[in-house]
N, C-alpha and C positions, 0 to 999 in steps of 0.2 A: 782542796780545802785542808787546812790544818788548824790545830788548836795548840797554842803555846802559852806559857806563863806571861801574865801581864807585868809590865815594868812601869816605873815612874814616868818614862817617856810616853806611855800610853794614856796618861791622865786626861789629856785634852779630848781624845776620841771617846774615852769611857764616859766622861761627863756629857759630851755632846749626844752620844747614843742614849744615855739616861734621860736627857731632857726631851728627846723626841718621843719617848715611849711611856713615860710616867707623868701623872698629873699630881700625885701626892706621894709622900714618903720618898722624896727625891734625894738621892745621894749626891754629895759634893766631893770635891777633890780629897778632903780629909777622910771621908768614908772609904774611898778607893785606896788611898795610901795605907790605911789600916789593913785592908785585905792584902795588899801587895807586900807590905813589910812584915806582917805578923806571921811567924813560921807555922802556926797551927791553922791558918786559913789558906784557901786556894782562890786565886784570881786568875782566870784564864780568858784569853781573847781568841776569837776565831778569825782567821785570815782566808779570804777568798779572792783569787786573782790579784794578789798583793794589796788587797784592801781590807782594813779591819771592819768586819761587818757585824760583830756581836761579841758578847762576853757572858760569863757567869761568875758568881761569887758564892763560895761554899765554905762553911765552917762546920766543925764537929762538936758534938756534946763532950763534956769532960770525960765521961767514961767511954767515949768513942763507940757508942752503939747507935747513934743517929747522926746523919749528915743533914745540915740545914742549908737549903738552897735559898740564899737571901735575895739574889737577883739573877735573872736570865733575861737578856735583851738582845734583839736583833734589829738592825737598822730597818725602818719601815719598807724601803724599796728593795730590800733583800729578803723580806718575809715570804713565806709560801714557796721556799726553795729548799726545804729540808735542813736548813741551817740549825733551827731549834732542835730538831731531832738529833742532828750531829752533836750538838752541845750536850743534850741529855745523855746520849750514849757515852760521851767522854766522862760525864759525872758518874754514871753507873760503873764505868771501868775503874775510876778512881776509888769509889766505894768498895768495890771488890778487892782492889789492891790492899786496902786497909781493913778488910773484913768487917765492913760496916753494913748491917743488914737493912737499914731503913733510910729513906730520904724524905724529909719534910719540907714544906714551904707554906708561906702565907700568901694569899692572893685576894685582892679586892673582890667582893661578891658582884660588883658591877662590871668586872672584867670578864664578860661572858666568853669572848674569844680566847682569853688566856685559860680560863677554867676548862673549856672544851679541848684546848690543846693538851693540857696535862691529863685529862681523862682519856684522851686518845692513846696516851702512852702509859695507861694503867695506874695513874694516880687516883686515889679515892679521897673524897671529902670525909674527914674524921670529926670535925666540929666547926662551929661558926663562932666568930668572935665579934662582939658588938662594939662599935665606935672606937676602934683601935688606932685609926689613922688621925692625923692632924685635923682633917676636915670632918671628923666624927663618922666616917663611913665604916662599914663592916667588912670582915674578911672571913675567908675559909682557911682552915688548916687542911692541907692535902698531904697525903703520904703514899709512898710506894715501897713495897717490900722487894728487896733486890733478890733476884733469882741467881743461884750459883750453879 
């Protein structure tokens, strides 16, 4: 298994993976292009047996003290194979590289499986946000303090 930078040639698989895992706040090609082309963002893709099986999108606060995990997604038939953990480890490695002490993300309160996944890897709920998605659903902000 390897993680590499996403490129414009990955747009199709990124959009496809996105469509399988998210029901709202769905990113399109333009969202992915922004992450791929903008130098202050990170778009990584996970390859397993020559197949693109997941990705993450990360950006940093202006003062570089927080990394925002905007998306992490794994193809449904490759879930429960430690790929999500592999991607989270890569994210933490990248944060350590840049001396960024915190990772934050937003996740739908109805995504119990996702919330439990992040809790398993020591992310804590720090607040709840009401009606932030297009469908007026709620979200949690979760955060992890990076250990050095």
